[in-house]
N, CA, C, O and the ligand as a Tripos MOL2 file, in Angstrom:
@<TRIPOS>MOLECULE
protein
  273   271    69     0     0
PROTEIN
NO_CHARGES

@<TRIPOS>ATOM
      1 N          57.6600  134.8720   70.3310 N.3       1 MET1
      2 CA         58.2870  135.4710   71.5480 C.3       1 MET1
      3 C          57.3570  136.4920   72.2450 C.2       1 MET1
      4 O          56.6200  137.2640   71.6320 O.2       1 MET1
      5 N          57.4700  136.4150   73.6040 N.am      2 LYS2
      6 CA         56.5690  137.1300   74.3870 C.3       2 LYS2
      7 C          57.3650  137.8370   75.5030 C.2       2 LYS2
      8 O          58.3100  137.2450   76.0240 O.2       2 LYS2
      9 N          57.0180  139.0790   75.8890 N.am      3 THR3
     10 CA         57.7280  139.6810   77.0450 C.3       3 THR3
     11 C          56.6770  139.8810   78.1220 C.2       3 THR3
     12 O          55.5980  140.4370   77.9170 O.2       3 THR3
     13 N          57.0960  139.3620   79.3390 N.am      4 GLU4
     14 CA         56.2190  139.5480   80.6170 C.3       4 GLU4
     15 C          57.0840  140.1160   81.7160 C.2       4 GLU4
     16 O          58.2850  139.8750   81.8280 O.2       4 GLU4
     17 N          56.3750  140.8930   82.5200 N.am      5 GLN5
     18 CA         56.9810  141.4310   83.7160 C.3       5 GLN5
     19 C          56.4600  140.5790   84.8800 C.2       5 GLN5
     20 O          55.2760  140.2610   84.9930 O.2       5 GLN5
     21 N          57.4180  140.2370   85.7250 N.am      6 ILE6
     22 CA         57.0070  139.5620   87.0360 C.3       6 ILE6
     23 C          57.5140  140.3840   88.1910 C.2       6 ILE6
     24 O          58.6580  140.8390   88.2150 O.2       6 ILE6
     25 N          56.6140  140.5630   89.1620 N.am      7 ASN7
     26 CA         56.9930  141.2650   90.3700 C.3       7 ASN7
     27 C          57.6630  140.3570   91.3570 C.2       7 ASN7
     28 O          57.0770  139.3360   91.7160 O.2       7 ASN7
     29 N          58.8270  140.6520   91.8120 N.am      8 VAL8
     30 CA         59.5790  139.6860   92.6340 C.3       8 VAL8
     31 C          59.9150  140.4100   93.9770 C.2       8 VAL8
     32 O          60.3820  141.5480   94.0170 O.2       8 VAL8
     33 N          59.6390  139.6590   95.0500 N.am      9 ASP9
     34 CA         59.9890  140.1980   96.3460 C.3       9 ASP9
     35 C          61.1550  139.3650   97.0190 C.2       9 ASP9
     36 O          61.2440  138.1520   96.8300 O.2       9 ASP9
     37 N          61.9720  140.0080   97.7470 N.am     10 GLY10
     38 CA         63.0210  139.3020   98.4230 C.3      10 GLY10
     39 C          64.4360  139.6320   97.8520 C.2      10 GLY10
     40 O          65.4570  139.1400   98.3320 O.2      10 GLY10
     41 N          64.4320  140.4550   96.8490 N.am     11 MET11
     42 CA         65.8020  140.7740   96.2850 C.3      11 MET11
     43 C          66.3880  142.0030   97.0570 C.2      11 MET11
     44 O          65.7310  143.0320   97.2180 O.2      11 MET11
     45 N          67.6340  141.8370   97.5130 N.am     12 SER12
     46 CA         68.1670  142.8300   98.3530 C.3      12 SER12
     47 C          69.5050  143.4240   97.8250 C.2      12 SER12
     48 O          69.9480  144.4850   98.2650 O.2      12 SER12
     49 N          70.1330  142.6900   96.8580 N.am     13 CYS13
     50 CA         71.4110  143.2820   96.3570 C.3      13 CYS13
     51 C          71.7810  142.7130   95.0010 C.2      13 CYS13
     52 O          71.0020  141.9310   94.4560 O.2      13 CYS13
     53 N          72.8750  143.0440   94.4470 N.am     14 GLY14
     54 CA         73.3510  142.6560   93.2090 C.3      14 GLY14
     55 C          73.4630  141.1930   93.0640 C.2      14 GLY14
     56 O          73.2880  140.6780   91.9600 O.2      14 GLY14
     57 N          73.7400  140.4970   94.0980 N.am     15 HIS15
     58 CA         73.8790  139.1050   94.1520 C.3      15 HIS15
     59 C          72.6040  138.4160   93.7870 C.2      15 HIS15
     60 O          72.5460  137.4890   92.9780 O.2      15 HIS15
     61 N          71.6330  138.8980   94.3980 N.am     16 CYS16
     62 CA         70.1610  138.3840   94.1470 C.3      16 CYS16
     63 C          69.8170  138.5810   92.6080 C.2      16 CYS16
     64 O          69.2550  137.6890   91.9710 O.2      16 CYS16
     65 N          70.1560  139.7030   92.0890 N.am     17 VAL17
     66 CA         69.8270  140.0000   90.6570 C.3      17 VAL17
     67 C          70.6170  138.9870   89.7840 C.2      17 VAL17
     68 O          70.0730  138.4590   88.8140 O.2      17 VAL17
     69 N          71.8580  138.7250   90.1200 N.am     18 GLU18
     70 CA         72.6530  137.7390   89.3880 C.3      18 GLU18
     71 C          72.1320  136.3720   89.4990 C.2      18 GLU18
     72 O          72.1500  135.6130   88.5300 O.2      18 GLU18
     73 N          71.6380  136.0080   90.7210 N.am     19 THR19
     74 CA         71.0570  134.6210   90.9790 C.3      19 THR19
     75 C          69.8980  134.5130   90.0130 C.2      19 THR19
     76 O          69.8060  133.5290   89.2780 O.2      19 THR19
     77 N          69.0040  135.4990   89.9920 N.am     20 ILE20
     78 CA         67.7780  135.3730   89.1660 C.3      20 ILE20
     79 C          68.1210  135.3390   87.6840 C.2      20 ILE20
     80 O          67.5590  134.5470   86.9260 O.2      20 ILE20
     81 N          69.0880  136.2410   87.2560 N.am     21 GLU21
     82 CA         69.4430  136.2850   85.8860 C.3      21 GLU21
     83 C          70.0750  134.9780   85.4210 C.2      21 GLU21
     84 O          69.8700  134.5320   84.2920 O.2      21 GLU21
     85 N          70.8180  134.4020   86.2890 N.am     22 ASN22
     86 CA         71.4150  133.0890   85.7970 C.3      22 ASN22
     87 C          70.4680  131.9190   85.8270 C.2      22 ASN22
     88 O          70.4910  131.1140   84.8960 O.2      22 ASN22
     89 N          69.5590  131.7580   86.9320 N.am     23 ALA23
     90 CA         68.5370  130.7980   86.9650 C.3      23 ALA23
     91 C          67.6200  130.8210   85.7890 C.2      23 ALA23
     92 O          67.4130  129.8330   85.0840 O.2      23 ALA23
     93 N          67.0550  132.0500   85.6030 N.am     24 VAL24
     94 CA         66.0240  132.1590   84.5070 C.3      24 VAL24
     95 C          66.7570  132.1470   83.0790 C.2      24 VAL24
     96 O          66.2420  131.5730   82.1200 O.2      24 VAL24
     97 N          67.8340  132.7310   83.0040 N.am     25 GLY25
     98 CA         68.6500  132.8300   81.7520 C.3      25 GLY25
     99 C          69.0050  131.4720   81.1880 C.2      25 GLY25
    100 O          69.1980  131.2960   79.9850 O.2      25 GLY25
    101 N          69.0890  130.4710   82.1460 N.am     26 LYS26
    102 CA         69.5050  129.2240   81.6660 C.3      26 LYS26
    103 C          68.3390  128.3260   81.1480 C.2      26 LYS26
    104 O          68.5590  127.2450   80.6020 O.2      26 LYS26
    105 N          67.1080  128.8210   81.3440 N.am     27 MET27
    106 CA         65.9950  128.0250   81.0730 C.3      27 MET27
    107 C          65.8530  127.9200   79.5360 C.2      27 MET27
    108 O          66.0930  128.8980   78.8280 O.2      27 MET27
    109 N          65.4860  126.7970   79.0490 N.am     28 GLY28
    110 CA         65.1650  126.5880   77.6510 C.3      28 GLY28
    111 C          63.9500  127.4990   77.2490 C.2      28 GLY28
    112 O          62.9250  127.5480   77.9280 O.2      28 GLY28
    113 N          64.1300  128.1790   76.1560 N.am     29 GLY29
    114 CA         63.0840  129.0340   75.6870 C.3      29 GLY29
    115 C          63.1520  130.4930   76.1380 C.2      29 GLY29
    116 O          62.4270  131.3640   75.6560 O.2      29 GLY29
    117 N          64.0430  130.7050   77.0700 N.am     30 VAL30
    118 CA         64.1980  132.1110   77.6060 C.3      30 VAL30
    119 C          65.1980  132.8670   76.6700 C.2      30 VAL30
    120 O          66.3430  132.4450   76.5070 O.2      30 VAL30
    121 N          64.7600  133.9230   76.1010 N.am     31 ASN31
    122 CA         65.6070  134.5940   75.1120 C.3      31 ASN31
    123 C          66.4080  135.7030   75.9110 C.2      31 ASN31
    124 O          67.6150  135.8510   75.7240 O.2      31 ASN31
    125 N          65.7090  136.4600   76.7880 N.am     32 GLN32
    126 CA         66.3730  137.5360   77.5300 C.3      32 GLN32
    127 C          65.6710  137.7080   78.8550 C.2      32 GLN32
    128 O          64.4540  137.5740   78.9830 O.2      32 GLN32
    129 N          66.5480  138.0300   79.8890 N.am     33 VAL33
    130 CA         65.9910  138.3590   81.2560 C.3      33 VAL33
    131 C          66.6650  139.5810   81.7850 C.2      33 VAL33
    132 O          67.8930  139.6740   81.7820 O.2      33 VAL33
    133 N          65.8640  140.5400   82.2480 N.am     34 GLN34
    134 CA         66.3180  141.7800   82.7670 C.3      34 GLN34
    135 C          65.7330  141.9250   84.1880 C.2      34 GLN34
    136 O          64.5180  141.8430   84.3710 O.2      34 GLN34
    137 N          66.5990  142.1400   85.1790 N.am     35 VAL35
    138 CA         66.1660  142.2600   86.5690 C.3      35 VAL35
    139 C          66.3490  143.7030   87.0370 C.2      35 VAL35
    140 O          67.4330  144.2690   86.8980 O.2      35 VAL35
    141 N          65.3250  144.2790   87.5710 N.am     36 SER36
    142 CA         65.4050  145.5950   88.2060 C.3      36 SER36
    143 C          65.2410  145.4360   89.6740 C.2      36 SER36
    144 O          64.1390  145.1710   90.1530 O.2      36 SER36
    145 N          66.3100  145.5900   90.4060 N.am     37 LEU37
    146 CA         66.3770  145.5160   91.8950 C.3      37 LEU37
    147 C          65.4550  146.7070   92.4180 C.2      37 LEU37
    148 O          64.6010  146.5160   93.2830 O.2      37 LEU37
    149 N          65.6800  147.9180   91.8480 N.am     38 GLU38
    150 CA         64.9530  149.0200   92.3000 C.3      38 GLU38
    151 C          63.4620  148.9290   92.1300 C.2      38 GLU38
    152 O          62.7350  149.3650   93.0230 O.2      38 GLU38
    153 N          62.9750  148.4070   91.0770 N.am     39 ASN39
    154 CA         61.4860  148.2300   90.8910 C.3      39 ASN39
    155 C          60.9700  146.8760   91.2680 C.2      39 ASN39
    156 O          59.7740  146.6130   91.1410 O.2      39 ASN39
    157 N          61.8800  145.9640   91.7520 N.am     40 LYS40
    158 CA         61.4380  144.6380   92.1170 C.3      40 LYS40
    159 C          60.7410  143.9630   91.0090 C.2      40 LYS40
    160 O          59.7230  143.2990   91.2050 O.2      40 LYS40
    161 N          61.2890  144.1270   89.8140 N.am     41 LYS41
    162 CA         60.6380  143.5310   88.6610 C.3      41 LYS41
    163 C          61.6090  142.6980   87.7570 C.2      41 LYS41
    164 O          62.7630  143.0500   87.5170 O.2      41 LYS41
    165 N          61.0700  141.6510   87.3190 N.am     42 VAL42
    166 CA         61.9030  140.8560   86.3240 C.3      42 VAL42
    167 C          61.1570  140.8650   84.9570 C.2      42 VAL42
    168 O          59.9860  140.5050   84.8420 O.2      42 VAL42
    169 N          61.8530  141.2590   84.0360 N.am     43 SER43
    170 CA         61.2610  141.2780   82.6340 C.3      43 SER43
    171 C          61.8600  140.1270   81.8030 C.2      43 SER43
    172 O          63.0750  140.0130   81.6450 O.2      43 SER43
    173 N          61.0140  139.3350   81.3120 N.am     44 VAL44
    174 CA         61.5090  138.0750   80.5660 C.3      44 VAL44
    175 C          60.8980  138.0130   79.2150 C.2      44 VAL44
    176 O          59.6880  138.1350   79.0200 O.2      44 VAL44
    177 N          61.8440  137.8050   78.2320 N.am     45 ASN45
    178 CA         61.3720  137.6140   76.9000 C.3      45 ASN45
    179 C          61.6520  136.1370   76.5910 C.2      45 ASN45
    180 O          62.7790  135.6500   76.6830 O.2      45 ASN45
    181 N          60.5190  135.4260   76.2040 N.am     46 PHE46
    182 CA         60.5650  133.9810   76.0950 C.3      46 PHE46
    183 C          59.6580  133.4470   74.9960 C.2      46 PHE46
    184 O          58.7090  134.0760   74.5270 O.2      46 PHE46
    185 N          60.0400  132.2200   74.6270 N.am     47 ASP47
    186 CA         59.2740  131.5880   73.4730 C.3      47 ASP47
    187 C          58.1500  130.7510   74.1720 C.2      47 ASP47
    188 O          58.4230  129.7590   74.8480 O.2      47 ASP47
    189 N          56.9680  131.1670   73.9900 N.am     48 GLU48
    190 CA         55.7860  130.4940   74.6200 C.3      48 GLU48
    191 C          55.6180  129.0110   74.2760 C.2      48 GLU48
    192 O          54.9940  128.2360   75.0010 O.2      48 GLU48
    193 N          56.2160  128.6570   73.1180 N.am     49 ASN49
    194 CA         56.1000  127.2270   72.7160 C.3      49 ASN49
    195 C          57.1450  126.3840   73.5200 C.2      49 ASN49
    196 O          57.0910  125.1550   73.4780 O.2      49 ASN49
    197 N          58.0720  127.0220   74.2330 N.am     50 GLN50
    198 CA         59.1100  126.2480   74.9510 C.3      50 GLN50
    199 C          58.9880  126.2790   76.4360 C.2      50 GLN50
    200 O          59.3660  125.3390   77.1350 O.2      50 GLN50
    201 N          58.4020  127.4850   76.9600 N.am     51 THR51
    202 CA         58.2790  127.5570   78.3650 C.3      51 THR51
    203 C          57.0690  128.4260   78.7030 C.2      51 THR51
    204 O          56.5400  129.0670   77.7950 O.2      51 THR51
    205 N          56.6050  128.4890   79.9280 N.am     52 THR52
    206 CA         55.4150  129.3600   80.3220 C.3      52 THR52
    207 C          55.9200  130.3130   81.4420 C.2      52 THR52
    208 O          56.9550  130.1570   82.0890 O.2      52 THR52
    209 N          55.0720  131.2660   81.5590 N.am     53 ILE53
    210 CA         55.3110  132.2470   82.6210 C.3      53 ILE53
    211 C          55.2150  131.5910   83.9930 C.2      53 ILE53
    212 O          55.8160  132.1000   84.9390 O.2      53 ILE53
    213 N          54.4890  130.4870   84.1440 N.am     54 GLU54
    214 CA         54.3140  129.7910   85.3080 C.3      54 GLU54
    215 C          55.6510  129.0820   85.7190 C.2      54 GLU54
    216 O          56.1060  129.1080   86.8630 O.2      54 GLU54
    217 N          56.2270  128.4430   84.6440 N.am     55 ASP55
    218 CA         57.5240  127.7880   84.7910 C.3      55 ASP55
    219 C          58.5960  128.7800   85.2210 C.2      55 ASP55
    220 O          59.4290  128.4580   86.0680 O.2      55 ASP55
    221 N          58.5870  129.9540   84.6610 N.am     56 ILE56
    222 CA         59.5710  130.9810   84.9900 C.3      56 ILE56
    223 C          59.3620  131.4490   86.4020 C.2      56 ILE56
    224 O          60.3630  131.6300   87.0960 O.2      56 ILE56
    225 N          58.1340  131.6700   86.9130 N.am     57 LYS57
    226 CA         57.9410  132.0790   88.1500 C.3      57 LYS57
    227 C          58.3790  131.0250   89.2010 C.2      57 LYS57
    228 O          58.9110  131.3300   90.2680 O.2      57 LYS57
    229 N          58.1060  129.7530   88.8030 N.am     58 GLY58
    230 CA         58.4920  128.6000   89.5830 C.3      58 GLY58
    231 C          59.9940  128.5830   89.7630 C.2      58 GLY58
    232 O          60.4960  128.2740   90.8430 O.2      58 GLY58
    233 N          60.7050  128.9120   88.7080 N.am     59 LYS59
    234 CA         62.1910  128.9390   88.8350 C.3      59 LYS59
    235 C          62.6820  130.0450   89.6890 C.2      59 LYS59
    236 O          63.7100  129.9060   90.3520 O.2      59 LYS59
    237 N          62.0280  131.0780   89.7000 N.am     60 ILE60
    238 CA         62.4030  132.2380   90.5700 C.3      60 ILE60
    239 C          62.1410  131.8660   92.0540 C.2      60 ILE60
    240 O          62.9400  132.1530   92.9450 O.2      60 ILE60
    241 N          61.0120  131.2320   92.2560 N.am     61 VAL61
    242 CA         60.6640  130.7020   93.6530 C.3      61 VAL61
    243 C          61.7650  129.7050   94.1450 C.2      61 VAL61
    244 O          62.2520  129.7340   95.2750 O.2      61 VAL61
    245 N          62.0970  128.8200   93.1580 N.am     62 GLU62
    246 CA         63.0920  127.8810   93.4660 C.3      62 GLU62
    247 C          64.4160  128.4890   93.8600 C.2      62 GLU62
    248 O          65.1370  127.9040   94.6690 O.2      62 GLU62
    249 N          64.7640  129.6430   93.3160 N.am     63 ALA63
    250 CA         66.0000  130.2680   93.5580 C.3      63 ALA63
    251 C          65.9090  131.0480   94.9270 C.2      63 ALA63
    252 O          66.9130  131.5660   95.4150 O.2      63 ALA63
    253 N          64.7000  131.1110   95.5140 N.am     64 GLY64
    254 CA         64.6710  131.6830   96.8170 C.3      64 GLY64
    255 C          63.9550  132.9260   97.0400 C.2      64 GLY64
    256 O          64.0730  133.5960   98.0660 O.2      64 GLY64
    257 N          63.1410  133.2440   95.9670 N.am     65 PHE65
    258 CA         62.4780  134.6000   96.0150 C.3      65 PHE65
    259 C          60.9090  134.3960   95.9220 C.2      65 PHE65
    260 O          60.3760  133.3130   95.6790 O.2      65 PHE65
    261 N          60.3060  135.4810   96.1280 N.am     66 GLU66
    262 CA         58.7660  135.3470   96.0830 C.3      66 GLU66
    263 C          58.3190  136.0630   94.8290 C.2      66 GLU66
    264 O          58.8510  137.1170   94.4810 O.2      66 GLU66
    265 N          57.3150  135.4740   94.1350 N.am     67 THR67
    266 CA         56.7190  136.1090   93.0270 C.3      67 THR67
    267 C          55.3550  136.5470   93.4190 C.2      67 THR67
    268 O          54.6770  135.8180   94.1430 O.2      67 THR67
    269 N          54.8860  137.7370   92.9730 N.am     68 LEU68
    270 CA         53.6670  138.3480   93.3930 C.3      68 LEU68
    271 C          52.6170  138.3450   92.2500 C.2      68 LEU68
    272 O          51.5020  138.8330   92.4340 O.2      68 LEU68
    273 CU         71.2370  139.7700   97.5210 Cu       69 CU69
@<TRIPOS>BOND
     1     1     2 1
     2     2     3 1
     3     3     4 2
     4     3     5 am
     5     5     6 1
     6     6     7 1
     7     7     8 2
     8     7     9 am
     9     9    10 1
    10    10    11 1
    11    11    12 2
    12    11    13 am
    13    13    14 1
    14    14    15 1
    15    15    16 2
    16    15    17 am
    17    17    18 1
    18    18    19 1
    19    19    20 2
    20    19    21 am
    21    21    22 1
    22    22    23 1
    23    23    24 2
    24    23    25 am
    25    25    26 1
    26    26    27 1
    27    27    28 2
    28    27    29 am
    29    29    30 1
    30    30    31 1
    31    31    32 2
    32    31    33 am
    33    33    34 1
    34    34    35 1
    35    35    36 2
    36    35    37 am
    37    37    38 1
    38    38    39 1
    39    39    40 2
    40    39    41 am
    41    41    42 1
    42    42    43 1
    43    43    44 2
    44    43    45 am
    45    45    46 1
    46    46    47 1
    47    47    48 2
    48    47    49 am
    49    49    50 1
    50    50    51 1
    51    51    52 2
    52    51    53 am
    53    53    54 1
    54    54    55 1
    55    55    56 2
    56    55    57 am
    57    57    58 1
    58    58    59 1
    59    59    60 2
    60    59    61 am
    61    61    62 1
    62    62    63 1
    63    63    64 2
    64    63    65 am
    65    65    66 1
    66    66    67 1
    67    67    68 2
    68    67    69 am
    69    69    70 1
    70    70    71 1
    71    71    72 2
    72    71    73 am
    73    73    74 1
    74    74    75 1
    75    75    76 2
    76    75    77 am
    77    77    78 1
    78    78    79 1
    79    79    80 2
    80    79    81 am
    81    81    82 1
    82    82    83 1
    83    83    84 2
    84    83    85 am
    85    85    86 1
    86    86    87 1
    87    87    88 2
    88    87    89 am
    89    89    90 1
    90    90    91 1
    91    91    92 2
    92    91    93 am
    93    93    94 1
    94    94    95 1
    95    95    96 2
    96    95    97 am
    97    97    98 1
    98    98    99 1
    99    99   100 2
   100    99   101 am
   101   101   102 1
   102   102   103 1
   103   103   104 2
   104   103   105 am
   105   105   106 1
   106   106   107 1
   107   107   108 2
   108   107   109 am
   109   109   110 1
   110   110   111 1
   111   111   112 2
   112   111   113 am
   113   113   114 1
   114   114   115 1
   115   115   116 2
   116   115   117 am
   117   117   118 1
   118   118   119 1
   119   119   120 2
   120   119   121 am
   121   121   122 1
   122   122   123 1
   123   123   124 2
   124   123   125 am
   125   125   126 1
   126   126   127 1
   127   127   128 2
   128   127   129 am
   129   129   130 1
   130   130   131 1
   131   131   132 2
   132   131   133 am
   133   133   134 1
   134   134   135 1
   135   135   136 2
   136   135   137 am
   137   137   138 1
   138   138   139 1
   139   139   140 2
   140   139   141 am
   141   141   142 1
   142   142   143 1
   143   143   144 2
   144   143   145 am
   145   145   146 1
   146   146   147 1
   147   147   148 2
   148   147   149 am
   149   149   150 1
   150   150   151 1
   151   151   152 2
   152   151   153 am
   153   153   154 1
   154   154   155 1
   155   155   156 2
   156   155   157 am
   157   157   158 1
   158   158   159 1
   159   159   160 2
   160   159   161 am
   161   161   162 1
   162   162   163 1
   163   163   164 2
   164   163   165 am
   165   165   166 1
   166   166   167 1
   167   167   168 2
   168   167   169 am
   169   169   170 1
   170   170   171 1
   171   171   172 2
   172   171   173 am
   173   173   174 1
   174   174   175 1
   175   175   176 2
   176   175   177 am
   177   177   178 1
   178   178   179 1
   179   179   180 2
   180   179   181 am
   181   181   182 1
   182   182   183 1
   183   183   184 2
   184   183   185 am
   185   185   186 1
   186   186   187 1
   187   187   188 2
   188   187   189 am
   189   189   190 1
   190   190   191 1
   191   191   192 2
   192   191   193 am
   193   193   194 1
   194   194   195 1
   195   195   196 2
   196   195   197 am
   197   197   198 1
   198   198   199 1
   199   199   200 2
   200   199   201 am
   201   201   202 1
   202   202   203 1
   203   203   204 2
   204   203   205 am
   205   205   206 1
   206   206   207 1
   207   207   208 2
   208   207   209 am
   209   209   210 1
   210   210   211 1
   211   211   212 2
   212   211   213 am
   213   213   214 1
   214   214   215 1
   215   215   216 2
   216   215   217 am
   217   217   218 1
   218   218   219 1
   219   219   220 2
   220   219   221 am
   221   221   222 1
   222   222   223 1
   223   223   224 2
   224   223   225 am
   225   225   226 1
   226   226   227 1
   227   227   228 2
   228   227   229 am
   229   229   230 1
   230   230   231 1
   231   231   232 2
   232   231   233 am
   233   233   234 1
   234   234   235 1
   235   235   236 2
   236   235   237 am
   237   237   238 1
   238   238   239 1
   239   239   240 2
   240   239   241 am
   241   241   242 1
   242   242   243 1
   243   243   244 2
   244   243   245 am
   245   245   246 1
   246   246   247 1
   247   247   248 2
   248   247   249 am
   249   249   250 1
   250   250   251 1
   251   251   252 2
   252   251   253 am
   253   253   254 1
   254   254   255 1
   255   255   256 2
   256   255   257 am
   257   257   258 1
   258   258   259 1
   259   259   260 2
   260   259   261 am
   261   261   262 1
   262   262   263 1
   263   263   264 2
   264   263   265 am
   265   265   266 1
   266   266   267 1
   267   267   268 2
   268   267   269 am
   269   269   270 1
   270   270   271 1
   271   271   272 2
@<TRIPOS>SUBSTRUCTURE
     1 MET1         2 RESIDUE 1 A MET
     2 LYS2         6 RESIDUE 1 A LYS
     3 THR3        10 RESIDUE 1 A THR
     4 GLU4        14 RESIDUE 1 A GLU
     5 GLN5        18 RESIDUE 1 A GLN
     6 ILE6        22 RESIDUE 1 A ILE
     7 ASN7        26 RESIDUE 1 A ASN
     8 VAL8        30 RESIDUE 1 A VAL
     9 ASP9        34 RESIDUE 1 A ASP
    10 GLY10       38 RESIDUE 1 A GLY
    11 MET11       42 RESIDUE 1 A MET
    12 SER12       46 RESIDUE 1 A SER
    13 CYS13       50 RESIDUE 1 A CYS
    14 GLY14       54 RESIDUE 1 A GLY
    15 HIS15       58 RESIDUE 1 A HIS
    16 CYS16       62 RESIDUE 1 A CYS
    17 VAL17       66 RESIDUE 1 A VAL
    18 GLU18       70 RESIDUE 1 A GLU
    19 THR19       74 RESIDUE 1 A THR
    20 ILE20       78 RESIDUE 1 A ILE
    21 GLU21       82 RESIDUE 1 A GLU
    22 ASN22       86 RESIDUE 1 A ASN
    23 ALA23       90 RESIDUE 1 A ALA
    24 VAL24       94 RESIDUE 1 A VAL
    25 GLY25       98 RESIDUE 1 A GLY
    26 LYS26      102 RESIDUE 1 A LYS
    27 MET27      106 RESIDUE 1 A MET
    28 GLY28      110 RESIDUE 1 A GLY
    29 GLY29      114 RESIDUE 1 A GLY
    30 VAL30      118 RESIDUE 1 A VAL
    31 ASN31      122 RESIDUE 1 A ASN
    32 GLN32      126 RESIDUE 1 A GLN
    33 VAL33      130 RESIDUE 1 A VAL
    34 GLN34      134 RESIDUE 1 A GLN
    35 VAL35      138 RESIDUE 1 A VAL
    36 SER36      142 RESIDUE 1 A SER
    37 LEU37      146 RESIDUE 1 A LEU
    38 GLU38      150 RESIDUE 1 A GLU
    39 ASN39      154 RESIDUE 1 A ASN
    40 LYS40      158 RESIDUE 1 A LYS
    41 LYS41      162 RESIDUE 1 A LYS
    42 VAL42      166 RESIDUE 1 A VAL
    43 SER43      170 RESIDUE 1 A SER
    44 VAL44      174 RESIDUE 1 A VAL
    45 ASN45      178 RESIDUE 1 A ASN
    46 PHE46      182 RESIDUE 1 A PHE
    47 ASP47      186 RESIDUE 1 A ASP
    48 GLU48      190 RESIDUE 1 A GLU
    49 ASN49      194 RESIDUE 1 A ASN
    50 GLN50      198 RESIDUE 1 A GLN
    51 THR51      202 RESIDUE 1 A THR
    52 THR52      206 RESIDUE 1 A THR
    53 ILE53      210 RESIDUE 1 A ILE
    54 GLU54      214 RESIDUE 1 A GLU
    55 ASP55      218 RESIDUE 1 A ASP
    56 ILE56      222 RESIDUE 1 A ILE
    57 LYS57      226 RESIDUE 1 A LYS
    58 GLY58      230 RESIDUE 1 A GLY
    59 LYS59      234 RESIDUE 1 A LYS
    60 ILE60      238 RESIDUE 1 A ILE
    61 VAL61      242 RESIDUE 1 A VAL
    62 GLU62      246 RESIDUE 1 A GLU
    63 ALA63      250 RESIDUE 1 A ALA
    64 GLY64      254 RESIDUE 1 A GLY
    65 PHE65      258 RESIDUE 1 A PHE
    66 GLU66      262 RESIDUE 1 A GLU
    67 THR67      266 RESIDUE 1 A THR
    68 LEU68      270 RESIDUE 1 A LEU
    69 CU69       273 GROUP 0 **** ****
């Protein structure tokens, strides 16, 4: 398991937080996801053997946000 921080742009409210939590949380290999609207950061704990940070970023982009 590995924890990574992703900087995310485009989140404006609690609904955005929920959208990302749901999208990333459903991914195989993702153990925990924590979204900070204030810091524009998403912290993800995941199994590197099942998914990658690039896949997680892709999912966030797919949900309509920008990763930095
Ligand atoms: Cu929102």
